[in-house]
VOKE-570035 format. One record per atom (N, C-alpha, C): residue number from 1; residue in one letter; atom name; x, y, z. Coordinates in pm, whole numbers, padded with zeros to 5 digits. Example, Ala and Ser with C-alpha at 12.3 -4.5 7.8 and 13.67 -1.06 7.14 Angstrom:
// VOKE-570035
+-----+-----+------+--------+--------+--------+
|   n | res | atom |     xx |     yy |     zz |
+-----+-----+------+--------+--------+--------+
|   1 |   A |    N |  01319 | -00569 |  00780 |
|   1 |   A |   CA |  01230 | -00450 |  00780 |
|   1 |   A |    C |  01320 | -00330 |  00780 |
|   2 |   S |    N |  01285 | -00225 |  00708 |
|   2 |   S |   CA |  01367 | -00106 |  00714 |
|   2 |   S |    C |  01290 |  00003 |  00787 |
+-----+-----+------+--------+--------+--------+
// end
This chain:
// VOKE-570035
+-----+-----+------+--------+--------+--------+
|   n | res | atom |     xx |     yy |     zz |
+-----+-----+------+--------+--------+--------+
|   1 |   M |    N |  07178 |  17635 |  17485 |
|   1 |   M |   CA |  07102 |  17524 |  17435 |
|   1 |   M |    C |  07191 |  17400 |  17432 |
|   2 |   K |    N |  07142 |  17293 |  17483 |
|   2 |   K |   CA |  07219 |  17169 |  17488 |
|   2 |   K |    C |  07203 |  17092 |  17357 |
|   3 |   T |    N |  07314 |  17029 |  17317 |
|   3 |   T |   CA |  07306 |  16944 |  17198 |
|   3 |   T |    C |  07268 |  16803 |  17242 |
|   4 |   I |    N |  07233 |  16722 |  17146 |
|   4 |   I |   CA |  07196 |  16582 |  17176 |
|   4 |   I |    C |  07316 |  16507 |  17232 |
|   5 |   Q |    N |  07434 |  16533 |  17175 |
|   5 |   Q |   CA |  07555 |  16467 |  17222 |
|   5 |   Q |    C |  07585 |  16505 |  17366 |
|   6 |   H |    N |  07572 |  16632 |  17399 |
|   6 |   H |   CA |  07596 |  16677 |  17535 |
|   6 |   H |    C |  07497 |  16612 |  17631 |
|   7 |   T |    N |  07374 |  16601 |  17590 |
|   7 |   T |   CA |  07271 |  16540 |  17674 |
|   7 |   T |    C |  07304 |  16393 |  17699 |
|   8 |   A |    N |  07348 |  16321 |  17596 |
|   8 |   A |   CA |  07381 |  16178 |  17609 |
|   8 |   A |    C |  07500 |  16159 |  17703 |
|   9 |   I |    N |  07602 |  16243 |  17689 |
|   9 |   I |   CA |  07721 |  16233 |  17776 |
|   9 |   I |    C |  07683 |  16266 |  17920 |
|  10 |   S |    N |  07604 |  16369 |  17938 |
|  10 |   S |   CA |  07561 |  16409 |  18070 |
|  10 |   S |    C |  07479 |  16297 |  18136 |
|  11 |   Y |    N |  07392 |  16234 |  18059 |
|  11 |   Y |   CA |  07307 |  16127 |  18110 |
|  11 |   Y |    C |  07394 |  16007 |  18152 |
|  12 |   A |    N |  07492 |  15969 |  18068 |
|  12 |   A |   CA |  07577 |  15854 |  18096 |
|  12 |   A |    C |  07663 |  15878 |  18220 |
|  13 |   T |    N |  07722 |  15996 |  18231 |
|  13 |   T |   CA |  07806 |  16023 |  18348 |
|  13 |   T |    C |  07724 |  16033 |  18474 |
|  14 |   T |    N |  07603 |  16086 |  18464 |
|  14 |   T |   CA |  07515 |  16092 |  18581 |
|  14 |   T |    C |  07482 |  15952 |  18628 |
|  15 |   K |    N |  07450 |  15860 |  18534 |
|  15 |   K |   CA |  07419 |  15722 |  18571 |
|  15 |   K |    C |  07540 |  15656 |  18638 |
|  16 |   A |    N |  07661 |  15682 |  18585 |
|  16 |   A |   CA |  07781 |  15622 |  18642 |
|  16 |   A |    C |  07807 |  15675 |  18782 |
|  17 |   R |    N |  07783 |  15805 |  18805 |
|  17 |   R |   CA |  07806 |  15861 |  18938 |
|  17 |   R |    C |  07706 |  15807 |  19039 |
|  18 |   I |    N |  07587 |  15783 |  18998 |
|  18 |   I |   CA |  07486 |  15733 |  19090 |
|  18 |   I |    C |  07510 |  15586 |  19123 |
|  19 |   G |    N |  07592 |  15516 |  19042 |
|  19 |   G |   CA |  07622 |  15377 |  19069 |
|  19 |   G |    C |  07543 |  15282 |  18981 |
|  20 |   K |    N |  07470 |  15334 |  18888 |
|  20 |   K |   CA |  07394 |  15249 |  18798 |
|  20 |   K |    C |  07484 |  15208 |  18682 |
|  21 |   S |    N |  07459 |  15092 |  18629 |
|  21 |   S |   CA |  07539 |  15041 |  18518 |
|  21 |   S |    C |  07506 |  15115 |  18391 |
|  22 |   I |    N |  07610 |  15145 |  18314 |
|  22 |   I |   CA |  07591 |  15209 |  18184 |
|  22 |   I |    C |  07554 |  15102 |  18080 |
|  23 |   V |    N |  07597 |  14978 |  18103 |
|  23 |   V |   CA |  07570 |  14868 |  18010 |
|  23 |   V |    C |  07434 |  14809 |  18041 |
|  24 |   T |    N |  07352 |  14801 |  17938 |
|  24 |   T |   CA |  07219 |  14743 |  17957 |
|  24 |   T |    C |  07229 |  14591 |  17954 |
|  25 |   P |    N |  07134 |  14521 |  18010 |
|  25 |   P |   CA |  07136 |  14374 |  18005 |
|  25 |   P |    C |  07140 |  14322 |  17861 |
|  26 |   R |    N |  07072 |  14391 |  17769 |
|  26 |   R |   CA |  07072 |  14348 |  17630 |
|  26 |   R |    C |  07213 |  14360 |  17570 |
|  27 |   Q |    N |  07286 |  14467 |  17599 |
|  27 |   Q |   CA |  07422 |  14484 |  17549 |
|  27 |   Q |    C |  07514 |  14375 |  17606 |
|  28 |   F |    N |  07500 |  14348 |  17734 |
|  28 |   F |   CA |  07579 |  14245 |  17799 |
|  28 |   F |    C |  07552 |  14110 |  17734 |
|  29 |   F |    N |  07426 |  14077 |  17709 |
|  29 |   F |   CA |  07387 |  13951 |  17645 |
|  29 |   F |    C |  07448 |  13939 |  17505 |
|  30 |   L |    N |  07444 |  14047 |  17427 |
|  30 |   L |   CA |  07497 |  14043 |  17291 |
|  30 |   L |    C |  07648 |  14022 |  17290 |
|  31 |   V |    N |  07719 |  14086 |  17382 |
|  31 |   V |   CA |  07864 |  14067 |  17389 |
|  31 |   V |    C |  07896 |  13923 |  17431 |
|  32 |   A |    N |  07824 |  13871 |  17530 |
|  32 |   A |   CA |  07845 |  13732 |  17574 |
|  32 |   A |    C |  07814 |  13635 |  17461 |
|  33 |   L |    N |  07708 |  13659 |  17388 |
|  33 |   L |   CA |  07671 |  13573 |  17275 |
|  33 |   L |    C |  07779 |  13576 |  17167 |
|  34 |   A |    N |  07834 |  13693 |  17138 |
|  34 |   A |   CA |  07940 |  13706 |  17038 |
|  34 |   A |    C |  08064 |  13626 |  17080 |
|  35 |   L |    N |  08100 |  13632 |  17208 |
|  35 |   L |   CA |  08216 |  13556 |  17256 |
|  35 |   L |    C |  08192 |  13405 |  17248 |
|  36 |   I |    N |  08072 |  13362 |  17281 |
|  36 |   I |   CA |  08038 |  13220 |  17273 |
|  36 |   I |    C |  08043 |  13172 |  17128 |
|  37 |   L |    N |  07988 |  13250 |  17036 |
|  37 |   L |   CA |  07990 |  13213 |  16895 |
|  37 |   L |    C |  08133 |  13209 |  16840 |
|  38 |   E |    N |  08217 |  13304 |  16882 |
|  38 |   E |   CA |  08356 |  13304 |  16837 |
|  38 |   E |    C |  08426 |  13177 |  16886 |
|  39 |   A |    N |  08404 |  13141 |  17010 |
|  39 |   A |   CA |  08466 |  13020 |  17064 |
|  39 |   A |    C |  08415 |  12896 |  16992 |
|  40 |   A |    N |  08286 |  12894 |  16956 |
|  40 |   A |   CA |  08229 |  12778 |  16889 |
|  40 |   A |    C |  08283 |  12764 |  16746 |
|  41 |   F |    N |  08295 |  12872 |  16674 |
|  41 |   F |   CA |  08337 |  12865 |  16534 |
|  41 |   F |    C |  08489 |  12863 |  16516 |
|  42 |   F |    N |  08562 |  12923 |  16607 |
|  42 |   F |   CA |  08706 |  12931 |  16591 |
|  42 |   F |    C |  08779 |  12854 |  16700 |
|  43 |   G |    N |  08710 |  12773 |  16774 |
|  43 |   G |   CA |  08771 |  12697 |  16882 |
|  43 |   G |    C |  08799 |  12787 |  17000 |
|  44 |   C |    N |  08851 |  12730 |  17102 |
|  44 |   C |   CA |  08880 |  12807 |  17223 |
|  44 |   C |    C |  09020 |  12868 |  17215 |
|  45 |   D |    N |  09066 |  12893 |  17097 |
|  45 |   D |   CA |  09199 |  12947 |  17075 |
|  45 |   D |    C |  09198 |  13098 |  17086 |
|  46 |   L |    N |  09142 |  13149 |  17196 |
|  46 |   L |   CA |  09132 |  13293 |  17212 |
|  46 |   L |    C |  09267 |  13356 |  17242 |
|  47 |   F |    N |  09362 |  13279 |  17290 |
|  47 |   F |   CA |  09491 |  13335 |  17330 |
|  47 |   F |    C |  09607 |  13281 |  17246 |
|  48 |   G |    N |  09576 |  13213 |  17134 |
|  48 |   G |   CA |  09679 |  13170 |  17041 |
|  48 |   G |    C |  09749 |  13039 |  17073 |
|  49 |   A |    N |  09708 |  12965 |  17174 |
|  49 |   A |   CA |  09771 |  12837 |  17208 |
|  49 |   A |    C |  09685 |  12725 |  17155 |
|  50 |   K |    N |  09731 |  12656 |  17050 |
|  50 |   K |   CA |  09648 |  12552 |  16993 |
|  50 |   K |    C |  09719 |  12420 |  16972 |
|  51 |   G |    N |  09849 |  12417 |  16960 |
|  51 |   G |   CA |  09919 |  12293 |  16934 |
|  51 |   G |    C |  09921 |  12261 |  16786 |
|  52 |   V |    N |  09980 |  12144 |  16753 |
|  52 |   V |   CA |  09994 |  12101 |  16614 |
|  52 |   V |    C |  09874 |  12016 |  16576 |
|  53 |   T |    N |  09809 |  12052 |  16465 |
|  53 |   T |   CA |  09691 |  11978 |  16419 |
|  53 |   T |    C |  09736 |  11851 |  16347 |
|  54 |   I |    N |  09640 |  11764 |  16317 |
|  54 |   I |   CA |  09669 |  11640 |  16244 |
|  54 |   I |    C |  09729 |  11672 |  16108 |
|  55 |   K |    N |  09666 |  11761 |  16034 |
|  55 |   K |   CA |  09714 |  11796 |  15900 |
|  55 |   K |    C |  09854 |  11857 |  15907 |
|  56 |   E |    N |  09877 |  11947 |  16001 |
|  56 |   E |   CA |  10009 |  12008 |  16016 |
|  56 |   E |    C |  10116 |  11903 |  16045 |
|  57 |   R |    N |  10084 |  11806 |  16134 |
|  57 |   R |   CA |  10181 |  11703 |  16170 |
|  57 |   R |    C |  10217 |  11617 |  16049 |
|  58 |   I |    N |  10116 |  11574 |  15973 |
|  58 |   I |   CA |  10143 |  11491 |  15855 |
|  58 |   I |    C |  10222 |  11570 |  15751 |
|  59 |   D |    N |  10187 |  11696 |  15733 |
|  59 |   D |   CA |  10263 |  11781 |  15639 |
|  59 |   D |    C |  10409 |  11794 |  15682 |
|  60 |   M |    N |  10433 |  11815 |  15812 |
|  60 |   M |   CA |  10570 |  11827 |  15862 |
|  60 |   M |    C |  10646 |  11695 |  15845 |
|  61 |   F |    N |  10579 |  11584 |  15872 |
|  61 |   F |   CA |  10639 |  11451 |  15857 |
|  61 |   F |    C |  10681 |  11428 |  15711 |
|  62 |   M |    N |  10588 |  11453 |  15618 |
|  62 |   M |   CA |  10617 |  11430 |  15476 |
|  62 |   M |    C |  10724 |  11527 |  15424 |
|  63 |   K |    N |  10728 |  11647 |  15477 |
|  63 |   K |   CA |  10833 |  11741 |  15438 |
|  63 |   K |    C |  10970 |  11686 |  15479 |
|  64 |   D |    N |  10980 |  11633 |  15601 |
|  64 |   D |   CA |  11105 |  11574 |  15647 |
|  64 |   D |    C |  11142 |  11452 |  15563 |
|  65 |   V |    N |  11043 |  11370 |  15526 |
|  65 |   V |   CA |  11070 |  11254 |  15440 |
|  65 |   V |    C |  11128 |  11301 |  15306 |
|  66 |   N |    N |  11062 |  11398 |  15243 |
|  66 |   N |   CA |  11107 |  11446 |  15112 |
|  66 |   N |    C |  11242 |  11517 |  15116 |
|  67 |   E |    N |  11276 |  11576 |  15228 |
|  67 |   E |   CA |  11406 |  11643 |  15242 |
|  67 |   E |    C |  11515 |  11547 |  15288 |
|  68 |   G |    N |  11477 |  11420 |  15310 |
|  68 |   G |   CA |  11575 |  11320 |  15354 |
|  68 |   G |    C |  11616 |  11335 |  15499 |
|  69 |   N |    N |  11536 |  11403 |  15579 |
|  69 |   N |   CA |  11566 |  11423 |  15722 |
|  69 |   N |    C |  11516 |  11303 |  15803 |
|  70 |   Y |    N |  11567 |  11185 |  15771 |
|  70 |   Y |   CA |  11520 |  11063 |  15836 |
|  70 |   Y |    C |  11549 |  11062 |  15986 |
|  71 |   S |    N |  11656 |  11127 |  16027 |
|  71 |   S |   CA |  11689 |  11129 |  16170 |
|  71 |   S |    C |  11594 |  11219 |  16249 |
|  72 |   N |    N |  11513 |  11299 |  16181 |
|  72 |   N |   CA |  11415 |  11384 |  16250 |
|  72 |   N |    C |  11275 |  11324 |  16253 |
|  73 |   L |    N |  11252 |  11216 |  16181 |
|  73 |   L |   CA |  11116 |  11163 |  16169 |
|  73 |   L |    C |  11059 |  11116 |  16303 |
|  74 |   W |    N |  11144 |  11068 |  16389 |
|  74 |   W |   CA |  11094 |  11018 |  16518 |
|  74 |   W |    C |  11027 |  11130 |  16599 |
|  75 |   K |    N |  11062 |  11254 |  16573 |
|  75 |   K |   CA |  11003 |  11366 |  16646 |
|  75 |   K |    C |  10854 |  11383 |  16616 |
|  76 |   H |    N |  10808 |  11322 |  16507 |
|  76 |   H |   CA |  10667 |  11329 |  16470 |
|  76 |   H |    C |  10587 |  11211 |  16526 |
|  77 |   I |    N |  10657 |  11119 |  16590 |
|  77 |   I |   CA |  10596 |  10995 |  16638 |
|  77 |   I |    C |  10557 |  11007 |  16785 |
|  78 |   H |    N |  10442 |  10950 |  16817 |
|  78 |   H |   CA |  10394 |  10953 |  16956 |
|  78 |   H |    C |  10482 |  10862 |  17042 |
|  79 |   P |    N |  10519 |  10907 |  17162 |
|  79 |   P |   CA |  10608 |  10827 |  17248 |
|  79 |   P |    C |  10554 |  10690 |  17285 |
|  80 |   S |    N |  10423 |  10668 |  17278 |
|  80 |   S |   CA |  10368 |  10536 |  17313 |
|  80 |   S |    C |  10360 |  10442 |  17193 |
|  81 |   A |    N |  10412 |  10484 |  17077 |
|  81 |   A |   CA |  10413 |  10396 |  16961 |
|  81 |   A |    C |  10504 |  10277 |  16987 |
|  82 |   D |    N |  10468 |  10161 |  16931 |
|  82 |   D |   CA |  10541 |  10037 |  16959 |
|  82 |   D |    C |  10690 |  10045 |  16926 |
|  83 |   Y |    N |  10725 |  10103 |  16812 |
|  83 |   Y |   CA |  10865 |  10107 |  16770 |
|  83 |   Y |    C |  10925 |  10246 |  16785 |
|  84 |   F |    N |  10888 |  10315 |  16888 |
|  84 |   F |   CA |  10933 |  10452 |  16907 |
|  84 |   F |    C |  11085 |  10461 |  16913 |
|  85 |   E |    N |  11148 |  10376 |  16989 |
|  85 |   E |   CA |  11295 |  10381 |  17002 |
|  85 |   E |    C |  11363 |  10348 |  16870 |
|  86 |   Q |    N |  11312 |  10246 |  16797 |
|  86 |   Q |   CA |  11371 |  10211 |  16668 |
|  86 |   Q |    C |  11353 |  10324 |  16567 |
|  87 |   A |    N |  11244 |  10400 |  16579 |
|  87 |   A |   CA |  11215 |  10508 |  16485 |
|  87 |   A |    C |  11315 |  10623 |  16496 |
|  88 |   K |    N |  11393 |  10625 |  16603 |
|  88 |   K |   CA |  11494 |  10730 |  16619 |
|  88 |   K |    C |  11612 |  10710 |  16524 |
|  89 |   S |    N |  11624 |  10592 |  16468 |
|  89 |   S |   CA |  11731 |  10562 |  16374 |
|  89 |   S |    C |  11687 |  10598 |  16231 |
|  90 |   A |    N |  11774 |  10667 |  16159 |
|  90 |   A |   CA |  11743 |  10701 |  16019 |
|  90 |   A |    C |  11727 |  10574 |  15935 |
|  91 |   D |    N |  11799 |  10467 |  15972 |
|  91 |   D |   CA |  11790 |  10341 |  15897 |
|  91 |   D |    C |  11650 |  10278 |  15904 |
|  92 |   Y |    N |  11578 |  10306 |  16011 |
|  92 |   Y |   CA |  11442 |  10253 |  16024 |
|  92 |   Y |    C |  11353 |  10301 |  15910 |
|  93 |   W |    N |  11373 |  10424 |  15869 |
|  93 |   W |   CA |  11287 |  10486 |  15767 |
|  93 |   W |    C |  11342 |  10471 |  15627 |
|  94 |   N |    N |  11472 |  10476 |  15612 |
|  94 |   N |   CA |  11536 |  10478 |  15481 |
|  94 |   N |    C |  11562 |  10336 |  15433 |
|  95 |   K |    N |  11455 |  10266 |  15396 |
|  95 |   K |   CA |  11469 |  10129 |  15346 |
|  95 |   K |    C |  11348 |  10096 |  15259 |
|  96 |   P |    N |  11361 |  09997 |  15173 |
|  96 |   P |   CA |  11247 |  09957 |  15091 |
|  96 |   P |    C |  11130 |  09916 |  15179 |
|  97 |   G |    N |  11011 |  09951 |  15136 |
|  97 |   G |   CA |  10891 |  09919 |  15213 |
|  97 |   G |    C |  10853 |  10028 |  15311 |
|  98 |   V |    N |  10942 |  10124 |  15329 |
|  98 |   V |   CA |  10910 |  10237 |  15416 |
|  98 |   V |    C |  10923 |  10362 |  15329 |
|  99 |   F |    N |  11029 |  10439 |  15343 |
|  99 |   F |   CA |  11050 |  10559 |  15262 |
|  99 |   F |    C |  11194 |  10563 |  15210 |
| 100 |   P |    N |  11226 |  10483 |  15106 |
| 100 |   P |   CA |  11363 |  10482 |  15055 |
| 100 |   P |    C |  11407 |  10621 |  15008 |
| 101 |   S |    N |  11533 |  10654 |  15032 |
| 101 |   S |   CA |  11583 |  10786 |  14995 |
| 101 |   S |    C |  11593 |  10799 |  14843 |
| 102 |   G |    N |  11605 |  10923 |  14799 |
| 102 |   G |   CA |  11618 |  10950 |  14656 |
| 102 |   G |    C |  11486 |  10961 |  14584 |
| 103 |   E |    N |  11376 |  10951 |  14655 |
| 103 |   E |   CA |  11244 |  10962 |  14594 |
| 103 |   E |    C |  11172 |  11084 |  14650 |
| 104 |   K |    N |  11076 |  11131 |  14574 |
| 104 |   K |   CA |  10986 |  11237 |  14622 |
| 104 |   K |    C |  10850 |  11172 |  14646 |
| 105 |   Y |    N |  10794 |  11203 |  14761 |
| 105 |   Y |   CA |  10667 |  11144 |  14803 |
| 105 |   Y |    C |  10558 |  11251 |  14806 |
| 106 |   S |    N |  10437 |  11208 |  14773 |
| 106 |   S |   CA |  10323 |  11301 |  14781 |
| 106 |   S |    C |  10201 |  11225 |  14831 |
| 107 |   L |    N |  10117 |  11300 |  14899 |
| 107 |   L |   CA |  09991 |  11245 |  14950 |
| 107 |   L |    C |  09876 |  11316 |  14881 |
| 108 |   E |    N |  09766 |  11244 |  14865 |
| 108 |   E |   CA |  09646 |  11311 |  14819 |
| 108 |   E |    C |  09587 |  11386 |  14937 |
| 109 |   A |    N |  09464 |  11426 |  14929 |
| 109 |   A |   CA |  09401 |  11510 |  15032 |
| 109 |   A |    C |  09414 |  11447 |  15171 |
| 110 |   I |    N |  09446 |  11532 |  15267 |
| 110 |   I |   CA |  09456 |  11491 |  15407 |
| 110 |   I |    C |  09327 |  11535 |  15475 |
| 111 |   V |    N |  09238 |  11438 |  15497 |
| 111 |   V |   CA |  09109 |  11468 |  15559 |
| 111 |   V |    C |  09094 |  11378 |  15682 |
| 112 |   P |    N |  09119 |  11434 |  15800 |
| 112 |   P |   CA |  09105 |  11352 |  15922 |
| 112 |   P |    C |  08961 |  11314 |  15949 |
| 113 |   V |    N |  08942 |  11189 |  15988 |
| 113 |   V |   CA |  08814 |  11141 |  16040 |
| 113 |   V |    C |  08845 |  11094 |  16181 |
| 114 |   L |    N |  08801 |  11174 |  16276 |
| 114 |   L |   CA |  08842 |  11157 |  16415 |
| 114 |   L |    C |  08994 |  11167 |  16420 |
| 115 |   D |    N |  09063 |  11062 |  16461 |
| 115 |   D |   CA |  09209 |  11066 |  16472 |
| 115 |   D |    C |  09279 |  10984 |  16364 |
| 116 |   V |    N |  09210 |  10957 |  16253 |
| 116 |   V |   CA |  09265 |  10873 |  16148 |
| 116 |   V |    C |  09258 |  10946 |  16014 |
| 117 |   V |    N |  09367 |  10934 |  15936 |
| 117 |   V |   CA |  09371 |  10989 |  15800 |
| 117 |   V |    C |  09403 |  10874 |  15706 |
| 118 |   T |    N |  09316 |  10852 |  15609 |
| 118 |   T |   CA |  09339 |  10753 |  15505 |
| 118 |   T |    C |  09350 |  10828 |  15374 |
| 119 |   T |    N |  09461 |  10809 |  15303 |
| 119 |   T |   CA |  09481 |  10879 |  15177 |
| 119 |   T |    C |  09569 |  10792 |  15087 |
| 120 |   K |    N |  09607 |  10847 |  14972 |
| 120 |   K |   CA |  09693 |  10773 |  14879 |
| 120 |   K |    C |  09833 |  10833 |  14879 |
| 121 |   L |    N |  09930 |  10742 |  14872 |
| 121 |   L |   CA |  10071 |  10778 |  14871 |
| 121 |   L |    C |  10129 |  10748 |  14733 |
| 122 |   N |    N |  10198 |  10846 |  14678 |
| 122 |   N |   CA |  10268 |  10828 |  14551 |
| 122 |   N |    C |  10412 |  10870 |  14569 |
| 123 |   S |    N |  10499 |  10806 |  14492 |
| 123 |   S |   CA |  10640 |  10846 |  14493 |
| 123 |   S |    C |  10696 |  10826 |  14353 |
| 124 |   T |    N |  10819 |  10868 |  14334 |
| 124 |   T |   CA |  10879 |  10860 |  14201 |
| 124 |   T |    C |  10913 |  10716 |  14162 |
| 125 |   A |    N |  10921 |  10622 |  14257 |
| 125 |   A |   CA |  10954 |  10484 |  14221 |
| 125 |   A |    C |  10875 |  10380 |  14301 |
| 126 |   S |    N |  10868 |  10394 |  14431 |
| 126 |   S |   CA |  10817 |  10285 |  14516 |
| 126 |   S |    C |  10665 |  10275 |  14526 |
| 127 |   Y |    N |  10596 |  10385 |  14520 |
| 127 |   Y |   CA |  10452 |  10383 |  14548 |
| 127 |   Y |    C |  10372 |  10449 |  14437 |
| 128 |   K |    N |  10264 |  10382 |  14399 |
| 128 |   K |   CA |  10169 |  10441 |  14305 |
| 128 |   K |    C |  10029 |  10413 |  14360 |
| 129 |   N |    N |  09966 |  10517 |  14410 |
| 129 |   N |   CA |  09832 |  10508 |  14469 |
| 129 |   N |    C |  09825 |  10405 |  14582 |
| 130 |   A |    N |  09931 |  10395 |  14659 |
| 130 |   A |   CA |  09930 |  10306 |  14776 |
| 130 |   A |    C |  09842 |  10369 |  14883 |
| 131 |   I |    N |  09765 |  10289 |  14951 |
| 131 |   I |   CA |  09681 |  10338 |  15060 |
| 131 |   I |    C |  09768 |  10354 |  15184 |
| 132 |   I |    N |  09770 |  10475 |  15238 |
| 132 |   I |   CA |  09846 |  10501 |  15361 |
| 132 |   I |    C |  09748 |  10550 |  15468 |
| 133 |   I |    N |  09760 |  10494 |  15585 |
| 133 |   I |   CA |  09672 |  10529 |  15697 |
| 133 |   I |    C |  09759 |  10580 |  15812 |
| 134 |   F |    N |  09731 |  10702 |  15854 |
| 134 |   F |   CA |  09796 |  10761 |  15970 |
| 134 |   F |    C |  09697 |  10757 |  16086 |
| 135 |   T |    N |  09733 |  10692 |  16194 |
| 135 |   T |   CA |  09653 |  10696 |  16316 |
| 135 |   T |    C |  09725 |  10791 |  16410 |
| 136 |   M |    N |  09652 |  10891 |  16456 |
| 136 |   M |   CA |  09711 |  10999 |  16534 |
| 136 |   M |    C |  09666 |  10992 |  16679 |
| 137 |   Q |    N |  09746 |  11054 |  16766 |
| 137 |   Q |   CA |  09709 |  11064 |  16907 |
| 137 |   Q |    C |  09770 |  11191 |  16964 |
| 138 |   K |    N |  09697 |  11254 |  17053 |
| 138 |   K |   CA |  09746 |  11377 |  17116 |
| 138 |   K |    C |  09861 |  11346 |  17210 |
| 139 |   D |    N |  09959 |  11435 |  17209 |
| 139 |   D |   CA |  10070 |  11433 |  17304 |
| 139 |   D |    C |  10075 |  11575 |  17359 |
| 140 |   G |    N |  10009 |  11599 |  17471 |
| 140 |   G |   CA |  09990 |  11736 |  17519 |
| 140 |   G |    C |  09892 |  11806 |  17426 |
| 141 |   D |    N |  09929 |  11921 |  17373 |
| 141 |   D |   CA |  09843 |  11995 |  17280 |
| 141 |   D |    C |  09865 |  11953 |  17135 |
| 142 |   D |    N |  09969 |  11876 |  17109 |
| 142 |   D |   CA |  10007 |  11841 |  16972 |
| 142 |   D |    C |  09961 |  11701 |  16934 |
| 143 |   Y |    N |  09917 |  11688 |  16808 |
| 143 |   Y |   CA |  09893 |  11554 |  16754 |
| 143 |   Y |    C |  10025 |  11497 |  16707 |
| 144 |   K |    N |  10045 |  11368 |  16732 |
| 144 |   K |   CA |  10161 |  11296 |  16682 |
| 144 |   K |    C |  10113 |  11165 |  16619 |
| 145 |   I |    N |  10200 |  11104 |  16541 |
| 145 |   I |   CA |  10166 |  10982 |  16469 |
| 145 |   I |    C |  10183 |  10862 |  16561 |
| 146 |   L |    N |  10076 |  10787 |  16578 |
| 146 |   L |   CA |  10079 |  10667 |  16661 |
| 146 |   L |    C |  10107 |  10544 |  16575 |
| 147 |   K |    N |  10052 |  10545 |  16454 |
| 147 |   K |   CA |  10068 |  10428 |  16367 |
| 147 |   K |    C |  10060 |  10473 |  16222 |
| 148 |   I |    N |  10143 |  10412 |  16137 |
| 148 |   I |   CA |  10137 |  10434 |  15993 |
| 148 |   I |    C |  10125 |  10298 |  15927 |
| 149 |   T |    N |  10028 |  10284 |  15840 |
| 149 |   T |   CA |  10009 |  10161 |  15764 |
| 149 |   T |    C |  10012 |  10196 |  15616 |
| 150 |   I |    N |  10094 |  10124 |  15540 |
| 150 |   I |   CA |  10101 |  10144 |  15395 |
| 150 |   I |    C |  10060 |  10013 |  15329 |
| 151 |   D |    N |  09952 |  10019 |  15250 |
| 151 |   D |   CA |  09899 |  09899 |  15182 |
| 151 |   D |    C |  09887 |  09780 |  15277 |
| 152 |   S |    N |  09824 |  09801 |  15389 |
| 152 |   S |   CA |  09791 |  09701 |  15491 |
| 152 |   S |    C |  09911 |  09645 |  15566 |
| 153 |   A |    N |  10030 |  09694 |  15540 |
| 153 |   A |   CA |  10148 |  09649 |  15616 |
| 153 |   A |    C |  10185 |  09759 |  15714 |
| 154 |   Q |    N |  10194 |  09723 |  15839 |
| 154 |   Q |   CA |  10227 |  09823 |  15940 |
| 154 |   Q |    C |  10376 |  09854 |  15936 |
| 155 |   I |    N |  10408 |  09981 |  15920 |
| 155 |   I |   CA |  10547 |  10024 |  15920 |
| 155 |   I |    C |  10588 |  10059 |  16062 |
| 156 |   I |    N |  10501 |  10128 |  16129 |
| 156 |   I |   CA |  10522 |  10154 |  16270 |
| 156 |   I |    C |  10395 |  10104 |  16334 |
| 157 |   R |    N |  10407 |  09987 |  16394 |
| 157 |   R |   CA |  10290 |  09934 |  16459 |
| 157 |   R |    C |  10270 |  10023 |  16576 |
| 158 |   N |    N |  10159 |  10083 |  16573 |
| 158 |   N |   CA |  10141 |  10198 |  16657 |
| 158 |   N |    C |  10255 |  10288 |  16621 |
| 159 |   L |    N |  10297 |  10277 |  16496 |
| 159 |   L |   CA |  10398 |  10363 |  16436 |
| 159 |   L |    C |  10385 |  10343 |  16286 |
| 160 |   V |    N |  10469 |  10264 |  16220 |
| 160 |   V |   CA |  10460 |  10250 |  16076 |
| 160 |   V |    C |  10450 |  10104 |  16037 |
| 161 |   S |    N |  10364 |  10073 |  15940 |
| 161 |   S |   CA |  10350 |  09935 |  15896 |
| 161 |   S |    C |  10353 |  09926 |  15745 |
| 162 |   R |    N |  10411 |  09818 |  15695 |
| 162 |   R |   CA |  10414 |  09790 |  15551 |
| 162 |   R |    C |  10422 |  09641 |  15532 |
+-----+-----+------+--------+--------+--------+
// end
């Protein structure tokens, strides 16, 4: 006496030997739909290559500012920014009106609207609820800072303004 499992296996292998597809059109459609929905909700990052997001870039930039890594700040700046070459100098950043050393800086919520983030900047001495605007631009897969404006003064024109 054949069991149901044996019958199902026998039926599937017989179909495969005859050259008929084991996958029904409905199963194929459901798998394709699942892949499309995954790509829509999680981006096309199916293989783990996504680049640096706007929020990640600003977080990395502010971490370097707070750690006093002024000589690394230029790495967060887009190469087409107006003062890109000057931004490679630590002195460009470590001065009044930009990010003087010896202070801790914090930003309120980082919520990108297209390629722009407007938030508030606070520090232990220089800034209290100053409006800071980061204008971002893609450089390959990564977002980089094209312009920073603090309280309507450009620190990097197409970089920072104050």
